[in-house]
N, C-alpha and C positions, 0 to 999 in steps of 0.2 A: 477322352475328355480331358485328361490331365494335360495333354499336349496343347489343346486349344486354349485352355485357361492360362497356361504359362506363356503362350504367344501373345495374349492380350495384355498381360501386365507390363511388359516393356513399353508398349504403345501408350498405355495410361500414364506411366511414369513420365514419359517424354512430354505428354500434353500438360501435366501439372507442373513440370519444371519450367516450361517456357514462360508462363505468366509471372512466376516469381522472379525470373531473370529480368523480364521487362520492368517489373516494379522496382527492382534494385537499380537498374539503369536510370529510371526516372527520378529516383531519390538523390542521385549524384548530380549536384548542380555546380556549375563553375561560377564562382563568385567573381564579380567584376574587380578589376584592380583598384587599389586605393586612389589612384589618380583619375578614376573614371569621369567624375564631373568636370575636371579640367579638360580631359580629352573631348568630352561632348561639347564643351564651350568652344574649344579650338575648332572643332568641326563646324560649328555654327559661324564662327568668325570667318573661316575660309569661304563658306558659302556667301556671306555678306560681302567679302572682298571681291569675290568672283563677279558679283553684280556691280558694286560701286566702282571698282577700278575700270571696268569697261565703260560704264556710264560717263565717267570723268575723263575718258580718252587716253587711258594708259597704254592701249594697244598691246596688251599682253596675251591676247588670245585665250587659250585654255590653261594658262599657268596655274591658276588657283584650283581648278578642277584636278589638274595633274598633281598638285601638292596634296590634295585630299586623297587621291588614289595612292600616292606614295605613303601617306600616313597610315592608310588602311593596310597596305601591303606590309609595312614595317611592324605594325601593331599585331597583325594576325589575329583579329578578334573572332569570337564565336559568331555564328550566323546572326544571332539576335543582336549582339553589340554592333556588328557591321551594319545591320539594318537601322539601328538607332543612330549611328554616326552619320549614315547617309541621310537619314531623316533630318537630323540637325543641320547638316550642310544645306539641304533644300529649304529648310525653314528660314535660315539666315538669308538665303538668296531671295526667297519670296517676300520676306518682311520688308526688304529695301526696295524690291521691285514694286510693291504696293504703295510705298511711301514716296519714292523719288522717280520722276520721269525725266528730269533734267539735272545736270550737275550743278547744284546750288552750293552756297557756302556751307550750309548744314550738311550736305552730302560729303563735301570735302573734309569737314570736321569729323564726321563719323568715320570716314576712310582713315584719317590720321589716327584716331583713337583705336580703331580696330587693328591697324598695323602695329601700334604700340602694344596693345593687349596680346595680340597673337604672338609677337616676338617674345614677350615676357613669358607667356605660357609655354611656348616651344622650347625655351631654355630652362624653365623651372621644372618641367616634367622629368626630363632625364637627370637633371642635377639632384632633385629632391627624391625621386623614386628609383633612380638607377636604370631607367629604361630609355 
């Protein structure tokens, strides 16, 4: 009987340790970087430009989608941040697709503003935050 009870204890100990380890892993959260909002805005701008530039005949193909992919690869975000960056890109694309069907003066103005803002953000982030 002593042998049976001693064989059971290690199994019980293993079962009780596993939930504690899972709880500890769940408590460790990776905080987003200080420049997270700027990065999300840049993602949205890239999506907007992907739509606007094509609408206005820039003939750049998938340039802005590739820039977004490069941004994600360089950033190496957590799966959650990656999903949010992708969502913001898509939101920027959809917002202009719902608004503009033709390349109007307003679409050109939005394009110019987004090029300016995107350029500013893409130089500010590494300069200010060292990334």
